[in-house]
N, CA, C, O and the ligand as a Tripos MOL2 file, in Angstrom:
@<TRIPOS>MOLECULE
protein
  285   283    72     0     0
PROTEIN
NO_CHARGES

@<TRIPOS>ATOM
      1 N          -2.5810   45.1110   57.0750 N.3       1 MET1
      2 CA         -2.3990   43.6840   57.1870 C.3       1 MET1
      3 C          -3.2960   43.1390   58.3110 C.2       1 MET1
      4 O          -3.5150   43.7810   59.3380 O.2       1 MET1
      5 N          -3.7810   41.9710   58.0720 N.am      2 SER2
      6 CA         -4.6930   41.2800   58.9300 C.3       2 SER2
      7 C          -3.9240   40.2480   59.6470 C.2       2 SER2
      8 O          -2.9010   39.7340   59.1930 O.2       2 SER2
      9 N          -4.4490   39.9680   60.7720 N.am      3 ASP3
     10 CA         -3.9140   38.8910   61.7080 C.3       3 ASP3
     11 C          -4.5420   37.5320   61.5040 C.2       3 ASP3
     12 O          -4.2260   36.5220   62.1340 O.2       3 ASP3
     13 N          -5.4540   37.6050   60.5690 N.am      4 THR4
     14 CA         -6.2440   36.4300   60.3400 C.3       4 THR4
     15 C          -5.5300   35.3640   59.5680 C.2       4 THR4
     16 O          -4.9090   35.6770   58.5520 O.2       4 THR4
     17 N          -5.5790   34.0940   59.9970 N.am      5 ARG5
     18 CA         -5.0170   33.0700   59.2840 C.3       5 ARG5
     19 C          -5.9050   32.6790   58.1580 C.2       5 ARG5
     20 O          -7.1130   32.5610   58.3630 O.2       5 ARG5
     21 N          -5.3640   32.4600   56.9240 N.am      6 ILE6
     22 CA         -6.2000   32.1130   55.7820 C.3       6 ILE6
     23 C          -5.7590   30.6940   55.5360 C.2       6 ILE6
     24 O          -4.6090   30.4560   55.1650 O.2       6 ILE6
     25 N          -6.6780   29.7190   55.7430 N.am      7 PRO7
     26 CA         -6.3700   28.3330   55.4620 C.3       7 PRO7
     27 C          -6.0410   28.0310   54.0740 C.2       7 PRO7
     28 O          -6.6830   28.5690   53.1720 O.2       7 PRO7
     29 N          -4.9870   27.1250   53.8010 N.am      8 ARG8
     30 CA         -4.6720   26.6160   52.5570 C.3       8 ARG8
     31 C          -4.6520   25.1320   52.5970 C.2       8 ARG8
     32 O          -4.5290   24.5380   53.6680 O.2       8 ARG8
     33 N          -4.7620   24.5550   51.5280 N.am      9 ASP9
     34 CA         -4.8290   23.0680   51.4930 C.3       9 ASP9
     35 C          -3.4200   22.4000   51.2900 C.2       9 ASP9
     36 O          -2.9000   22.3400   50.1760 O.2       9 ASP9
     37 N          -2.8850   21.9460   52.3200 N.am     10 PHE10
     38 CA         -1.5510   21.3250   52.2410 C.3      10 PHE10
     39 C          -1.4750   20.0720   51.3100 C.2      10 PHE10
     40 O          -0.4470   19.7280   50.7280 O.2      10 PHE10
     41 N          -2.6810   19.4250   51.2330 N.am     11 TYR11
     42 CA         -2.7240   18.1640   50.4830 C.3      11 TYR11
     43 C          -2.9670   18.3840   48.9730 C.2      11 TYR11
     44 O          -3.1420   17.4560   48.1830 O.2      11 TYR11
     45 N          -2.9630   19.7420   48.6280 N.am     12 GLN12
     46 CA         -2.9410   20.0440   47.1450 C.3      12 GLN12
     47 C          -1.5450   19.9030   46.6380 C.2      12 GLN12
     48 O          -1.3460   19.7850   45.4290 O.2      12 GLN12
     49 N          -0.6060   19.9100   47.4700 N.am     13 ARG13
     50 CA          0.7840   19.9130   47.1540 C.3      13 ARG13
     51 C           1.1210   18.4590   46.5690 C.2      13 ARG13
     52 O           0.4600   17.4660   46.8730 O.2      13 ARG13
     53 N           2.2310   18.4360   45.6880 N.am     14 PRO14
     54 CA          2.5970   17.0660   45.2320 C.3      14 PRO14
     55 C           3.1680   16.3060   46.3220 C.2      14 PRO14
     56 O           3.8280   16.8180   47.2260 O.2      14 PRO14
     57 N           2.8850   14.9940   46.2140 N.am     15 ALA15
     58 CA          3.3090   14.0560   47.3780 C.3      15 ALA15
     59 C           4.7190   14.1650   47.8070 C.2      15 ALA15
     60 O           5.0150   14.0460   48.9960 O.2      15 ALA15
     61 N           5.5980   14.3850   46.8910 N.am     16 ASP16
     62 CA          6.9910   14.4420   47.2520 C.3      16 ASP16
     63 C           7.2580   15.7560   48.0170 C.2      16 ASP16
     64 O           8.0710   15.7760   48.9420 O.2      16 ASP16
     65 N           6.6110   16.7970   47.6530 N.am     17 GLU17
     66 CA          6.7080   18.0710   48.3790 C.3      17 GLU17
     67 C           6.2010   17.9940   49.8020 C.2      17 GLU17
     68 O           6.8390   18.4860   50.7330 O.2      17 GLU17
     69 N           5.0580   17.3770   49.9590 N.am     18 GLN18
     70 CA          4.4610   17.1140   51.2240 C.3      18 GLN18
     71 C           5.4520   16.2670   52.2060 C.2      18 GLN18
     72 O           5.5600   16.4910   53.4120 O.2      18 GLN18
     73 N           6.0910   15.3540   51.5570 N.am     19 GLN19
     74 CA          6.9180   14.5590   52.2450 C.3      19 GLN19
     75 C           8.0930   15.3670   52.8490 C.2      19 GLN19
     76 O           8.4910   15.2240   54.0050 O.2      19 GLN19
     77 N           8.6190   16.2580   51.9150 N.am     20 GLU20
     78 CA          9.7620   17.0810   52.3130 C.3      20 GLU20
     79 C           9.3700   17.9570   53.4260 C.2      20 GLU20
     80 O          10.1270   18.1160   54.3840 O.2      20 GLU20
     81 N           8.2090   18.5410   53.3460 N.am     21 PHE21
     82 CA          7.8020   19.5300   54.4380 C.3      21 PHE21
     83 C           7.6010   18.7470   55.7430 C.2      21 PHE21
     84 O           7.8350   19.2640   56.8350 O.2      21 PHE21
     85 N           7.1810   17.5420   55.6110 N.am     22 LEU22
     86 CA          6.9720   16.8270   56.8550 C.3      22 LEU22
     87 C           8.1470   16.3390   57.5200 C.2      22 LEU22
     88 O           8.1690   16.0860   58.7250 O.2      22 LEU22
     89 N           9.2300   16.1910   56.6590 N.am     23 GLU23
     90 CA         10.5360   15.7000   57.3010 C.3      23 GLU23
     91 C          11.4460   16.8360   57.6160 C.2      23 GLU23
     92 O          12.2660   16.7100   58.5260 O.2      23 GLU23
     93 N          11.3540   17.9660   56.9080 N.am     24 ASN24
     94 CA         12.4010   19.0270   57.1740 C.3      24 ASN24
     95 C          11.7380   20.0320   58.0870 C.2      24 ASN24
     96 O          11.0670   20.9740   57.6660 O.2      24 ASN24
     97 N          11.9630   19.7790   59.3480 N.am     25 THR25
     98 CA         11.3400   20.5790   60.3750 C.3      25 THR25
     99 C          12.4080   21.0840   61.4260 C.2      25 THR25
    100 O          13.5070   20.5440   61.5530 O.2      25 THR25
    101 N          11.9950   22.1420   62.1470 N.am     26 TRP26
    102 CA         12.7890   22.5890   63.3200 C.3      26 TRP26
    103 C          11.8190   22.6600   64.4780 C.2      26 TRP26
    104 O          10.7810   23.3200   64.4440 O.2      26 TRP26
    105 N          12.2270   21.9330   65.5060 N.am     27 CYS27
    106 CA         11.4470   21.9570   66.6690 C.3      27 CYS27
    107 C          12.0790   22.7450   67.8110 C.2      27 CYS27
    108 O          13.1000   22.3480   68.3730 O.2      27 CYS27
    109 N          11.4480   23.8740   68.1410 N.am     28 ASN28
    110 CA         11.9370   24.7280   69.2400 C.3      28 ASN28
    111 C          12.1140   23.9610   70.5000 C.2      28 ASN28
    112 O          13.0830   24.1390   71.2380 O.2      28 ASN28
    113 N          11.2050   23.1410   70.7270 N.am     29 HIS29
    114 CA         11.1000   22.4130   72.0650 C.3      29 HIS29
    115 C          12.2840   21.4460   72.1240 C.2      29 HIS29
    116 O          12.9540   21.3800   73.1540 O.2      29 HIS29
    117 N          12.5540   20.7210   71.0920 N.am     30 CYS30
    118 CA         13.6690   19.6730   71.0840 C.3      30 CYS30
    119 C          14.9500   20.3690   70.7120 C.2      30 CYS30
    120 O          16.0100   19.8160   71.0050 O.2      30 CYS30
    121 N          14.9530   21.5040   70.1080 N.am     31 GLN31
    122 CA         16.0480   22.2350   69.5670 C.3      31 GLN31
    123 C          16.8950   21.2870   68.6810 C.2      31 GLN31
    124 O          18.1050   21.0940   68.7980 O.2      31 GLN31
    125 N          16.0350   20.7100   67.7480 N.am     32 GLN32
    126 CA         16.6760   19.8200   66.7500 C.3      32 GLN32
    127 C          15.9110   19.9320   65.4520 C.2      32 GLN32
    128 O          14.6970   20.1370   65.4300 O.2      32 GLN32
    129 N          16.6450   19.7930   64.3870 N.am     33 VAL33
    130 CA         16.1670   19.7060   63.1050 C.3      33 VAL33
    131 C          15.6900   18.3220   62.6240 C.2      33 VAL33
    132 O          16.1310   17.2890   63.1280 O.2      33 VAL33
    133 N          14.7630   18.3310   61.6230 N.am     34 ASP34
    134 CA         14.3560   17.1890   60.9260 C.3      34 ASP34
    135 C          13.8750   15.9750   61.8350 C.2      34 ASP34
    136 O          14.1550   14.8040   61.5800 O.2      34 ASP34
    137 N          13.1650   16.3640   62.8600 N.am     35 LEU35
    138 CA         12.5430   15.1740   63.7610 C.3      35 LEU35
    139 C          11.2280   14.8380   62.9310 C.2      35 LEU35
    140 O          10.7230   13.7310   63.1150 O.2      35 LEU35
    141 N          10.7070   15.6210   62.1300 N.am     36 GLY36
    142 CA          9.4060   15.3200   61.4210 C.3      36 GLY36
    143 C           8.1980   15.9090   62.1600 C.2      36 GLY36
    144 O           8.2510   16.2550   63.3410 O.2      36 GLY36
    145 N           7.1160   16.0000   61.3970 N.am     37 MET37
    146 CA          5.8000   16.4100   62.0280 C.3      37 MET37
    147 C           4.7360   15.6900   61.4010 C.2      37 MET37
    148 O           4.8830   15.1730   60.2940 O.2      37 MET37
    149 N           3.5930   15.6250   62.1030 N.am     38 ASP38
    150 CA          2.4400   15.1060   61.4390 C.3      38 ASP38
    151 C           1.2980   16.1560   61.6770 C.2      38 ASP38
    152 O           1.5200   17.2760   62.1380 O.2      38 ASP38
    153 N           0.1340   15.7230   61.3440 N.am     39 ASN39
    154 CA         -1.0260   16.8360   61.4600 C.3      39 ASN39
    155 C          -0.8070   18.0890   60.7870 C.2      39 ASN39
    156 O          -1.0750   19.1510   61.3490 O.2      39 ASN39
    157 N          -0.3110   18.0350   59.5500 N.am     40 PRO40
    158 CA          0.1580   19.3530   58.9160 C.3      40 PRO40
    159 C          -1.0870   20.3240   58.5970 C.2      40 PRO40
    160 O          -2.1160   19.8700   58.0960 O.2      40 PRO40
    161 N          -0.9450   21.6020   58.8980 N.am     41 GLU41
    162 CA         -1.9610   22.4850   58.5310 C.3      41 GLU41
    163 C          -1.3170   23.6430   57.8610 C.2      41 GLU41
    164 O          -0.4160   24.2530   58.4370 O.2      41 GLU41
    165 N          -1.7180   23.9770   56.6970 N.am     42 GLU42
    166 CA         -1.0590   25.0810   55.9930 C.3      42 GLU42
    167 C          -2.0010   26.4180   56.0000 C.2      42 GLU42
    168 O          -3.2150   26.3610   55.8060 O.2      42 GLU42
    169 N          -1.3760   27.4720   56.2180 N.am     43 TYR43
    170 CA         -2.0690   28.7110   56.1970 C.3      43 TYR43
    171 C          -1.2690   29.8270   55.8350 C.2      43 TYR43
    172 O          -0.0430   29.7760   55.9300 O.2      43 TYR43
    173 N          -1.9150   30.9030   55.3970 N.am     44 GLU44
    174 CA         -1.3210   32.1760   55.0970 C.3      44 GLU44
    175 C          -1.5610   33.1570   56.2910 C.2      44 GLU44
    176 O          -2.6360   33.2270   56.8860 O.2      44 GLU44
    177 N          -0.5080   33.8740   56.5720 N.am     45 LEU45
    178 CA         -0.7570   34.9680   57.5850 C.3      45 LEU45
    179 C           0.1510   36.1500   57.2210 C.2      45 LEU45
    180 O           1.3510   35.9440   57.0370 O.2      45 LEU45
    181 N          -0.3580   37.3440   57.1130 N.am     46 LYS46
    182 CA          0.1920   38.4670   56.6670 C.3      46 LYS46
    183 C           1.1470   38.2970   55.3990 C.2      46 LYS46
    184 O           2.2950   38.7360   55.3410 O.2      46 LYS46
    185 N           0.5030   37.6060   54.4150 N.am     47 GLY47
    186 CA          1.1890   37.4740   53.2230 C.3      47 GLY47
    187 C           2.2710   36.3580   53.1280 C.2      47 GLY47
    188 O           2.9430   36.1380   52.1210 O.2      47 GLY47
    189 N           2.3500   35.6910   54.2890 N.am     48 ARG48
    190 CA          3.4380   34.6090   54.2730 C.3      48 ARG48
    191 C           2.6760   33.3260   54.5110 C.2      48 ARG48
    192 O           1.5810   33.2870   55.0720 O.2      48 ARG48
    193 N           3.3910   32.1860   54.0050 N.am     49 VAL49
    194 CA          2.7290   30.8900   54.0230 C.3      49 VAL49
    195 C           3.5390   30.0770   55.1510 C.2      49 VAL49
    196 O           4.7600   30.1430   55.2880 O.2      49 VAL49
    197 N           2.7440   29.3660   55.8710 N.am     50 TYR50
    198 CA          3.2640   28.5600   56.9500 C.3      50 TYR50
    199 C           2.6490   27.1790   56.9560 C.2      50 TYR50
    200 O           1.4880   26.9940   56.5920 O.2      50 TYR50
    201 N           3.4730   26.1770   57.3890 N.am     51 ILE51
    202 CA          2.8090   24.9170   57.5700 C.3      51 ILE51
    203 C           3.1550   24.6190   59.1080 C.2      51 ILE51
    204 O           4.2910   24.7280   59.5720 O.2      51 ILE51
    205 N           2.0950   24.2530   59.7900 N.am     52 GLU52
    206 CA          2.1800   23.9680   61.2410 C.3      52 GLU52
    207 C           1.7600   22.4850   61.4630 C.2      52 GLU52
    208 O           0.7760   21.9690   60.9320 O.2      52 GLU52
    209 N           2.5730   21.8960   62.2630 N.am     53 GLY53
    210 CA          2.2130   20.4060   62.5740 C.3      53 GLY53
    211 C           2.7090   20.0950   63.9700 C.2      53 GLY53
    212 O           2.9920   20.9890   64.7680 O.2      53 GLY53
    213 N           2.8020   18.8610   64.2310 N.am     54 ARG54
    214 CA          3.0470   18.3830   65.5970 C.3      54 ARG54
    215 C           4.3870   17.5660   65.5570 C.2      54 ARG54
    216 O           4.5340   16.6090   64.7970 O.2      54 ARG54
    217 N           5.3160   17.9880   66.3900 N.am     55 CYS55
    218 CA          6.6310   17.2560   66.3790 C.3      55 CYS55
    219 C           6.4930   15.7600   66.6990 C.2      55 CYS55
    220 O           5.8210   15.3890   67.6620 O.2      55 CYS55
    221 N           7.1140   14.9280   65.9100 N.am     56 LEU56
    222 CA          7.0100   13.4660   66.1040 C.3      56 LEU56
    223 C           7.6980   13.1240   67.2910 C.2      56 LEU56
    224 O           7.3480   12.1080   67.8930 O.2      56 LEU56
    225 N           8.7240   13.8970   67.7610 N.am     57 ALA57
    226 CA          9.4630   13.4250   69.0540 C.3      57 ALA57
    227 C           8.7450   13.8650   70.2340 C.2      57 ALA57
    228 O           8.5670   13.0450   71.1350 O.2      57 ALA57
    229 N           8.2700   15.1550   70.3610 N.am     58 CYS58
    230 CA          7.7270   15.6190   71.6110 C.3      58 CYS58
    231 C           6.2980   16.1290   71.5670 C.2      58 CYS58
    232 O           5.7670   16.4910   72.6170 O.2      58 CYS58
    233 N           5.6530   16.1780   70.4270 N.am     59 GLY59
    234 CA          4.2970   16.5760   70.3060 C.3      59 GLY59
    235 C           4.1000   18.0570   70.3380 C.2      59 GLY59
    236 O           2.9590   18.5140   70.2680 O.2      59 GLY59
    237 N           5.0690   18.7760   70.4320 N.am     60 ALA60
    238 CA          4.9170   20.2790   70.4400 C.3      60 ALA60
    239 C           4.6370   20.8010   68.9840 C.2      60 ALA60
    240 O           4.9480   20.1480   67.9880 O.2      60 ALA60
    241 N           4.0420   21.9920   68.9420 N.am     61 THR61
    242 CA          3.8050   22.5450   67.7000 C.3      61 THR61
    243 C           4.9880   23.0450   67.0020 C.2      61 THR61
    244 O           5.8060   23.7720   67.5650 O.2      61 THR61
    245 N           5.1070   22.6260   65.6490 N.am     62 VAL62
    246 CA          6.2670   22.9290   64.8810 C.3      62 VAL62
    247 C           5.7820   23.8570   63.6700 C.2      62 VAL62
    248 O           4.8320   23.4900   62.9780 O.2      62 VAL62
    249 N           6.3740   24.9330   63.4500 N.am     63 THR63
    250 CA          5.9440   25.7540   62.4610 C.3      63 THR63
    251 C           7.1050   25.9210   61.3540 C.2      63 THR63
    252 O           8.2630   26.1480   61.7020 O.2      63 THR63
    253 N           6.7480   25.8020   60.0670 N.am     64 THR64
    254 CA          7.7530   25.9860   59.0650 C.3      64 THR64
    255 C           7.2440   27.1460   58.2500 C.2      64 THR64
    256 O           6.0890   27.1350   57.8240 O.2      64 THR64
    257 N           8.0770   28.1580   58.0170 N.am     65 GLU65
    258 CA          7.7060   29.2550   57.1020 C.3      65 GLU65
    259 C           8.2260   28.9340   55.7190 C.2      65 GLU65
    260 O           9.3980   28.6240   55.5100 O.2      65 GLU65
    261 N           7.3000   29.0240   54.7880 N.am     66 LEU66
    262 CA          7.7380   28.7060   53.3990 C.3      66 LEU66
    263 C           8.2160   29.9520   52.6530 C.2      66 LEU66
    264 O           7.5900   31.0110   52.7040 O.2      66 LEU66
    265 N           9.3300   29.7950   51.9680 N.am     67 VAL67
    266 CA          9.8970   30.7720   51.1970 C.3      67 VAL67
    267 C           9.4340   30.3970   49.7500 C.2      67 VAL67
    268 O           9.8740   29.4130   49.1540 O.2      67 VAL67
    269 N           8.5050   31.2700   49.2310 N.am     68 GLU68
    270 CA          8.1670   30.9890   47.8010 C.3      68 GLU68
    271 C           8.8680   31.9520   46.8830 C.2      68 GLU68
    272 O           8.9370   33.1550   47.1360 O.2      68 GLU68
    273 N           9.3610   31.4200   45.8610 N.am     69 GLU69
    274 CA         10.0950   32.3070   44.9550 C.3      69 GLU69
    275 C           9.0720   32.5280   43.7310 C.2      69 GLU69
    276 O           8.5210   31.6050   43.1310 O.2      69 GLU69
    277 N           8.9140   33.8250   43.4700 N.am     70 ASP70
    278 CA          8.0530   34.1110   42.1850 C.3      70 ASP70
    279 C           8.9440   34.3970   41.1380 C.2      70 ASP70
    280 O           9.4780   35.5040   41.0820 O.2      70 ASP70
    281 N           9.1710   33.5050   40.2820 N.am     71 ASP71
    282 CA          9.7890   33.9710   39.0010 C.3      71 ASP71
    283 C           8.9550   33.4230   37.8580 C.2      71 ASP71
    284 O           9.2650   33.6710   36.6930 O.2      71 ASP71
    285 ZN         10.0280   18.3170   69.5480 Zn       72 ZN72
@<TRIPOS>BOND
     1     1     2 1
     2     2     3 1
     3     3     4 2
     4     3     5 am
     5     5     6 1
     6     6     7 1
     7     7     8 2
     8     7     9 am
     9     9    10 1
    10    10    11 1
    11    11    12 2
    12    11    13 am
    13    13    14 1
    14    14    15 1
    15    15    16 2
    16    15    17 am
    17    17    18 1
    18    18    19 1
    19    19    20 2
    20    19    21 am
    21    21    22 1
    22    22    23 1
    23    23    24 2
    24    23    25 am
    25    25    26 1
    26    26    27 1
    27    27    28 2
    28    27    29 am
    29    29    30 1
    30    30    31 1
    31    31    32 2
    32    31    33 am
    33    33    34 1
    34    34    35 1
    35    35    36 2
    36    35    37 am
    37    37    38 1
    38    38    39 1
    39    39    40 2
    40    39    41 am
    41    41    42 1
    42    42    43 1
    43    43    44 2
    44    43    45 am
    45    45    46 1
    46    46    47 1
    47    47    48 2
    48    47    49 am
    49    49    50 1
    50    50    51 1
    51    51    52 2
    52    51    53 am
    53    53    54 1
    54    54    55 1
    55    55    56 2
    56    55    57 am
    57    57    58 1
    58    58    59 1
    59    59    60 2
    60    59    61 am
    61    61    62 1
    62    62    63 1
    63    63    64 2
    64    63    65 am
    65    65    66 1
    66    66    67 1
    67    67    68 2
    68    67    69 am
    69    69    70 1
    70    70    71 1
    71    71    72 2
    72    71    73 am
    73    73    74 1
    74    74    75 1
    75    75    76 2
    76    75    77 am
    77    77    78 1
    78    78    79 1
    79    79    80 2
    80    79    81 am
    81    81    82 1
    82    82    83 1
    83    83    84 2
    84    83    85 am
    85    85    86 1
    86    86    87 1
    87    87    88 2
    88    87    89 am
    89    89    90 1
    90    90    91 1
    91    91    92 2
    92    91    93 am
    93    93    94 1
    94    94    95 1
    95    95    96 2
    96    95    97 am
    97    97    98 1
    98    98    99 1
    99    99   100 2
   100    99   101 am
   101   101   102 1
   102   102   103 1
   103   103   104 2
   104   103   105 am
   105   105   106 1
   106   106   107 1
   107   107   108 2
   108   107   109 am
   109   109   110 1
   110   110   111 1
   111   111   112 2
   112   111   113 am
   113   113   114 1
   114   114   115 1
   115   115   116 2
   116   115   117 am
   117   117   118 1
   118   118   119 1
   119   119   120 2
   120   119   121 am
   121   121   122 1
   122   122   123 1
   123   123   124 2
   124   123   125 am
   125   125   126 1
   126   126   127 1
   127   127   128 2
   128   127   129 am
   129   129   130 1
   130   130   131 1
   131   131   132 2
   132   131   133 am
   133   133   134 1
   134   134   135 1
   135   135   136 2
   136   135   137 am
   137   137   138 1
   138   138   139 1
   139   139   140 2
   140   139   141 am
   141   141   142 1
   142   142   143 1
   143   143   144 2
   144   143   145 am
   145   145   146 1
   146   146   147 1
   147   147   148 2
   148   147   149 am
   149   149   150 1
   150   150   151 1
   151   151   152 2
   152   151   153 am
   153   153   154 1
   154   154   155 1
   155   155   156 2
   156   155   157 am
   157   157   158 1
   158   158   159 1
   159   159   160 2
   160   159   161 am
   161   161   162 1
   162   162   163 1
   163   163   164 2
   164   163   165 am
   165   165   166 1
   166   166   167 1
   167   167   168 2
   168   167   169 am
   169   169   170 1
   170   170   171 1
   171   171   172 2
   172   171   173 am
   173   173   174 1
   174   174   175 1
   175   175   176 2
   176   175   177 am
   177   177   178 1
   178   178   179 1
   179   179   180 2
   180   179   181 am
   181   181   182 1
   182   182   183 1
   183   183   184 2
   184   183   185 am
   185   185   186 1
   186   186   187 1
   187   187   188 2
   188   187   189 am
   189   189   190 1
   190   190   191 1
   191   191   192 2
   192   191   193 am
   193   193   194 1
   194   194   195 1
   195   195   196 2
   196   195   197 am
   197   197   198 1
   198   198   199 1
   199   199   200 2
   200   199   201 am
   201   201   202 1
   202   202   203 1
   203   203   204 2
   204   203   205 am
   205   205   206 1
   206   206   207 1
   207   207   208 2
   208   207   209 am
   209   209   210 1
   210   210   211 1
   211   211   212 2
   212   211   213 am
   213   213   214 1
   214   214   215 1
   215   215   216 2
   216   215   217 am
   217   217   218 1
   218   218   219 1
   219   219   220 2
   220   219   221 am
   221   221   222 1
   222   222   223 1
   223   223   224 2
   224   223   225 am
   225   225   226 1
   226   226   227 1
   227   227   228 2
   228   227   229 am
   229   229   230 1
   230   230   231 1
   231   231   232 2
   232   231   233 am
   233   233   234 1
   234   234   235 1
   235   235   236 2
   236   235   237 am
   237   237   238 1
   238   238   239 1
   239   239   240 2
   240   239   241 am
   241   241   242 1
   242   242   243 1
   243   243   244 2
   244   243   245 am
   245   245   246 1
   246   246   247 1
   247   247   248 2
   248   247   249 am
   249   249   250 1
   250   250   251 1
   251   251   252 2
   252   251   253 am
   253   253   254 1
   254   254   255 1
   255   255   256 2
   256   255   257 am
   257   257   258 1
   258   258   259 1
   259   259   260 2
   260   259   261 am
   261   261   262 1
   262   262   263 1
   263   263   264 2
   264   263   265 am
   265   265   266 1
   266   266   267 1
   267   267   268 2
   268   267   269 am
   269   269   270 1
   270   270   271 1
   271   271   272 2
   272   271   273 am
   273   273   274 1
   274   274   275 1
   275   275   276 2
   276   275   277 am
   277   277   278 1
   278   278   279 1
   279   279   280 2
   280   279   281 am
   281   281   282 1
   282   282   283 1
   283   283   284 2
@<TRIPOS>SUBSTRUCTURE
     1 MET1         2 RESIDUE 1 A MET
     2 SER2         6 RESIDUE 1 A SER
     3 ASP3        10 RESIDUE 1 A ASP
     4 THR4        14 RESIDUE 1 A THR
     5 ARG5        18 RESIDUE 1 A ARG
     6 ILE6        22 RESIDUE 1 A ILE
     7 PRO7        26 RESIDUE 1 A PRO
     8 ARG8        30 RESIDUE 1 A ARG
     9 ASP9        34 RESIDUE 1 A ASP
    10 PHE10       38 RESIDUE 1 A PHE
    11 TYR11       42 RESIDUE 1 A TYR
    12 GLN12       46 RESIDUE 1 A GLN
    13 ARG13       50 RESIDUE 1 A ARG
    14 PRO14       54 RESIDUE 1 A PRO
    15 ALA15       58 RESIDUE 1 A ALA
    16 ASP16       62 RESIDUE 1 A ASP
    17 GLU17       66 RESIDUE 1 A GLU
    18 GLN18       70 RESIDUE 1 A GLN
    19 GLN19       74 RESIDUE 1 A GLN
    20 GLU20       78 RESIDUE 1 A GLU
    21 PHE21       82 RESIDUE 1 A PHE
    22 LEU22       86 RESIDUE 1 A LEU
    23 GLU23       90 RESIDUE 1 A GLU
    24 ASN24       94 RESIDUE 1 A ASN
    25 THR25       98 RESIDUE 1 A THR
    26 TRP26      102 RESIDUE 1 A TRP
    27 CYS27      106 RESIDUE 1 A CYS
    28 ASN28      110 RESIDUE 1 A ASN
    29 HIS29      114 RESIDUE 1 A HIS
    30 CYS30      118 RESIDUE 1 A CYS
    31 GLN31      122 RESIDUE 1 A GLN
    32 GLN32      126 RESIDUE 1 A GLN
    33 VAL33      130 RESIDUE 1 A VAL
    34 ASP34      134 RESIDUE 1 A ASP
    35 LEU35      138 RESIDUE 1 A LEU
    36 GLY36      142 RESIDUE 1 A GLY
    37 MET37      146 RESIDUE 1 A MET
    38 ASP38      150 RESIDUE 1 A ASP
    39 ASN39      154 RESIDUE 1 A ASN
    40 PRO40      158 RESIDUE 1 A PRO
    41 GLU41      162 RESIDUE 1 A GLU
    42 GLU42      166 RESIDUE 1 A GLU
    43 TYR43      170 RESIDUE 1 A TYR
    44 GLU44      174 RESIDUE 1 A GLU
    45 LEU45      178 RESIDUE 1 A LEU
    46 LYS46      182 RESIDUE 1 A LYS
    47 GLY47      186 RESIDUE 1 A GLY
    48 ARG48      190 RESIDUE 1 A ARG
    49 VAL49      194 RESIDUE 1 A VAL
    50 TYR50      198 RESIDUE 1 A TYR
    51 ILE51      202 RESIDUE 1 A ILE
    52 GLU52      206 RESIDUE 1 A GLU
    53 GLY53      210 RESIDUE 1 A GLY
    54 ARG54      214 RESIDUE 1 A ARG
    55 CYS55      218 RESIDUE 1 A CYS
    56 LEU56      222 RESIDUE 1 A LEU
    57 ALA57      226 RESIDUE 1 A ALA
    58 CYS58      230 RESIDUE 1 A CYS
    59 GLY59      234 RESIDUE 1 A GLY
    60 ALA60      238 RESIDUE 1 A ALA
    61 THR61      242 RESIDUE 1 A THR
    62 VAL62      246 RESIDUE 1 A VAL
    63 THR63      250 RESIDUE 1 A THR
    64 THR64      254 RESIDUE 1 A THR
    65 GLU65      258 RESIDUE 1 A GLU
    66 LEU66      262 RESIDUE 1 A LEU
    67 VAL67      266 RESIDUE 1 A VAL
    68 GLU68      270 RESIDUE 1 A GLU
    69 GLU69      274 RESIDUE 1 A GLU
    70 ASP70      278 RESIDUE 1 A ASP
    71 ASP71      282 RESIDUE 1 A ASP
    72 ZN72       285 GROUP 0 **** ****
């Protein structure tokens, strides 16, 4: 397994999905959910997909791990 981040294009996602990811966040710094984020960057790391952005309330980095279902 590599530690290299593989960039993905967040903006390839449907607009409603983008909106959902930007709104449904957990900020470790604020210790609050759903404060929202901007500057989203999507990447793959060790076979998992993450979206990283900036907390709208405090500006800290917020990371969301995506759970993708393959059926
Ligand atoms: Zn915050």
